[in-house]
N, C-alpha and C positions, 0 to 999 in steps of 0.2 A: 504494500499497501506506500502512493507520493506521501510525501513532510507534505503537508498545509502549513508551515508557518505563515503568519504571518508578522511580517516586518513594519512596522513606522519609522522613518524622517523624520527627526525633529532638529531643522533648521532654527525655531523660536527657542529651542531650547540651550540654543547650543549659541546664540547669540546674545542673548538677554541683556546678558553681564557687561558686555565689549563693548573695551572705552572707549573706542571712536563709532560715531556716528552710518550706516551702513547705506548709500541710498535709497531709496526706493527701489528706483529702477534696475537695481543693482539686484534685489532682492528680489525684483518680481523677475529677475534674468533668470539669478540663479530657484525658482521652482521648476522654473518653464523647463531647467533644464532634471532638474532632478522627475520630473515626470517624462522628461522626450526617453530620462534611459531606462524608465519601467516600473518609476516607485508608483505606485497606488494607491501610499496613504501616508498626508502630511499634518506635522504641526505645526503649525506653517506662524501664525500668529498670536498675539495675547489683547486687548483690550481689557487694559487694565490703565492705573493712573498715568500719565508721559510723567508724574510728579519723580514718579518712585519709581518707574521701566521707564526711561528714554528712549530708546531702545528701540520701543513696539509701541511710538506713539502717532507712528506712520501707516497702519496695520493697514485701515480703510481705504489709504492710496496704494498700499501693493495690491493688497487683494484686488482694484477694480485693473491695475496696471498688467497682475496677472493672469485674473478669466480673458484681459482683449490680447491675451502674447498666444493663445490657448491655436494651434492648428483646428481647421474644424473638422478634421477628421480626427482630431487624439482628444477622447475620452477623458473628460474631469476627473483627478483624481481627487481619493476622500482628504476633505482636510478639516484641518485640528484649528478652534479658537479656546482659548485658553480666558476662562471667566473665574475672578473673584466677587465678586457679587454683581446683585438685580442688573445695578448701573449696565456694567457690562457685560450680560445680560441683550439686554435691548440693543447694544450695539452693535455686538454678533450676531441675534440675528437680521439688521437691516439690512446686513455686512451681504453680497452675493458671494457664491464659492466656497461660503465657510458650512459646512452639510454640518460637523457633529462641535457640540459647543463638550469640551473639557471645566470640570470643572480639581485645582487639587485639598483634596479632606485630609484634613488631619491630625492622627490617633494624641498628637502630642498635644498638651494642653499648653504648654510654654511656647509651642513652636506657631502653633494656632492663634493662639493673641499676640504676639511677635509681627506674623504678619498679615490677620487676615482685624488683627482686635473683636473677635469670636468672642464666646464661649459653644460649648459642645452642641445644647439644643440652638442655639441663633443658626448658624452649620450647617444643623439640618433642616433646621430650615429648611436655608438657604438650598439645599442637593433636594428636594424636595419641591420644590418650586424651578426645579432648574427640569429636571427630572417630565413635571407638567407640564415646563412651557416648549421645554421642545422637543413632544411628544406630541402637541399640541400642531407647533411649525413646522411638523416633518422634518426634523434633524434628527439626526444621534446624539451622542451622550455617555464622554467613558467619562469615569471618577476615578483619577488615582489616591492610593491610596498610601499620606505622606508616613515617612519615621514607620513603612512595614517590614522592616529586620529588623528595630530598634532605632535608640537616638541618643545619644549626647547628652541630652539636660538631665537623669538623674533621677529619671523617673516611674513608674512603673511597666513593666513593657512584657511582653508575652502574646506567642502566637494566640493567646486564644485572647486578645484586644483583638486581634485581625480577623478572627475566624463569627465577633461578633459583631462587626462591624458590616464586614460579607453578610450577615443571616439577616440585618438588617438592613442593607443597600435589596437586598431579595425579595426581602417581603415588601417595600417598592416601590419595585418591577424594576430598575436600575438591570438591564443587558450587557453592558460591557467597562469591567474596571482591570485596571492594572495596578500592579504591586512597587513600591517606591522605596531602592533602598536608598535614602534619599542622605546622610552620613557618608554610604558610601563603605562603612564597618562589616559586614558581612560578608561571613566565608560562605563558598560556595555547600559546602554541609550545609549552613542555613537555611541555604539561599531555598535548598534541595527543604529540608526539614518545609520552613513554614509555607513555598508554594504547594505543597504537596498536603501539608493540612488543612491551607485554605480549599483548595480546589476541591477538596473529598465533600466542602461542603456545602455549595453552591453549585448542585447541578442547574444549569440554563448559562447561567452567567459568562462569558467568554475571558478568563482568566486571561494578563499579559501580567510580565514583566517589565519597571524603567528602574537600570541598573546603572550604580556608579561605581567606579572602584579605577586603583591603578593599573597603568597597563598592564603589565606580568601579569596578574589576576582573573583577566574579563575571561578570558577563554575556560577557563575551571567556571568563574559563578556561568555560566552562559552553557556548557554543557550541563549542568549542576538542578536548572532551572529543563534544563530539554528535555531531559534523562528525571524529572519529576512531574513532565508532562503539558511543559511549560509548549506554547504555538504563536505567542503573540508577545514581540521584544520590540522596546524600543531602542535604539539607536542613534548616535550623532554623528556623519562622513568626517576620519581623521580624529574622532575621539571632544572635536570641538566644544566648551565650553563648561567649567569649572564647576568646581562643588562645596560653594564656601564654609558648609556644615564641617569636614571632614577636619578641619585644621592639617590638610598634607594639598600643596598645588599638583603634583601628579594625580591628584585623584581627581576623574568624570566621567563627561559618559561615558558608555560605550561602544569606542567602534564597531560601527554598523559595518565596515568591510570584515570583523570580526565573529563577526554574527552571519553574514553571507556565506562567511568560507562555514560556519558550523551547519549549516542548512542545505548547505551542497553537501557538507558528509553525513549526514542523519539522509542524502541521501532526494533532499526536496527540492525543487526549482524554484529561489522568489524570486524568479520572474524576468533580472535585470543586464538592460544587455547593455553587459560589457565595454562592450564598443564606444559605448555612448557613459562608462561612469566616470572615464576618460577626464572628459572636458567638467562633472562635477566634482573632485579629486580638485583637482586644475583650481577651480572658480573657489574651492573650500583651502586649500595652500595662499593663495594669493587674498582671502578676508584676513587668514590668519595673521598675513605680515602687515597686511593694511591698516585692518581695523581693530587687529584685536592683542597689535603686540605679542603678535606669540610665533617663535617657530615656524620654519616649514616640514609637517606631520614625515618620515620615510614609510 
């Protein structure tokens, strides 16, 4: 049986913390290049306060330019737009081309207060609103459970907290969830344990992972998740995008190249045009050099 792994490319996560603003035209061209290379699922934009995330202030403009740039014979990919409140939801639903709304739901009280200034009850009420409004608008919804593999804030944590959150999401009929290793400190064994336990309690939910890692540990984490049954992976080409909570500048997004290699090794076909992937990698390295002030990835 052929592997049916879904790969979500995450330029939004790769770009959002960069020190130099990437022009909207370049972002749109990058999304177009990803689409032409065969990426069918792209975490592309976010609708958050420009005061807090300046890099994403032009999301509407980026999407307008991207949609206009697609050839008529090319099917538009799933575009995920991240929101953190109802104002962001309103913006996302009004933006052509955004087909799925994403929301980071934190099981860490400290992280939730620091990033969204919300209580647990307020955050859950927002998720229920997002679920209702996206269904009414015919859009998808993906919930990211941040701190799903532990947190650095000396708070109570365990797989049972993740399971309780998933049971609640299942009860309100959320269909897609991604477990995030926000701080990048999970071991391959922990990735496997948490995913396996979570997956066994949520039949009917498409469950994925958004992992952070040091480069040398990334493959082991991907394989551990895959062996535990994961068939949905978020990644960023060249591993661009840091993890400010890890306390280690080498911890960042899992490289999409590593995910694609693991999928192929497992007998799957990720559907990526290798001849066009090189162009996107070259663009990624240009972003690293010009806008991230980071060395070109080897």
